[in-house]
N, C-alpha and C positions, 0 to 999 in steps of 0.2 A: 266353545270357544269364541259363541255368539256373545256370552255374557263379557268377557272381559271387555270388547267395542260397543257395549250397551250405552246408549245415549253420548255416545260420541261419534261425531260427524267427520269424515276428512274430506277434504277438496281433495279430489285425485288428479283434478286440472295441473296443481302446482307442482308434479311431482313429472310433470311430461314437460318436454320443452318443444316448446312450440318452434315453426318453421322461421321466426325473425332470429331465436338465439341462437340457432343452429347454422343461420345463414354468414355467420362474422368469422368465418373463416377465412375470407379473403380481404388479407393488409391491404389500408389504403396508399395512397400514393404518399401523402402526408408524413404517415406511419416508418416508412419506412426512410423517408428523407432524415426526420427524429432519429431513428434507429443510426445511420449513417453520421448524423452528427456525434453523436454521443459518441460512437467508436471512436471516431477523427478525434474529440475533444479528449478522451482516456488517452490515446496514443502520443498524443501531443504532450500530454500532462507527465505521461511517464517517460518521455526522450528529456522533457524540460526537468525532471525529477535527476534523472540520468548524468546530465551534463551539470547541474549542480554539486551532487555531490562526487563527481570525477575529477572537479576541480578543488574541491574544498580539500580531496585527498591528497592531490597535488603541492597544493598552499602548505597542508599540513607536513609535508612530507618534509619542505626545506626548512620549516620553523623547530623541526623534531632535530634535525642534521645540524643544526646553529646549536643548539641545547646540548644535543651532545659532544658537539667542539669544544663547547665551555666546559662541560664538566670534565671532559677528555684532559684540559687546558689547567684546572684545580687538581686535578687526581694527581698530575706531573708536578704541580707545584709542591703540592702532601708529601710527594715520595722523594723529593729533594728536601725538604725538611727533614725526614726520618734520619734519611742517610745523613745529613751533618748533625742532627743528634746521635746519631750510634759512633760517630767519627771521636766526637768528646767525650 
């Protein structure tokens, strides 16, 4: 096994966590504020998107009913013409 590592030197300290690296467990107040601001922004964008989509759906249903009523009138006109042709 010594032959595999012959000529290769490892810096074993590079694999050990120092106290400075491990003390990063306590989040700072600035980090918490940034996190809360990010969450608030995401919630606000989601609410705004919901409002835009709900208004688009309600506006779209009015135009759809108008188109359907126009089609219904055209269909009624076509049916009257067919009845007139059948009578002749």
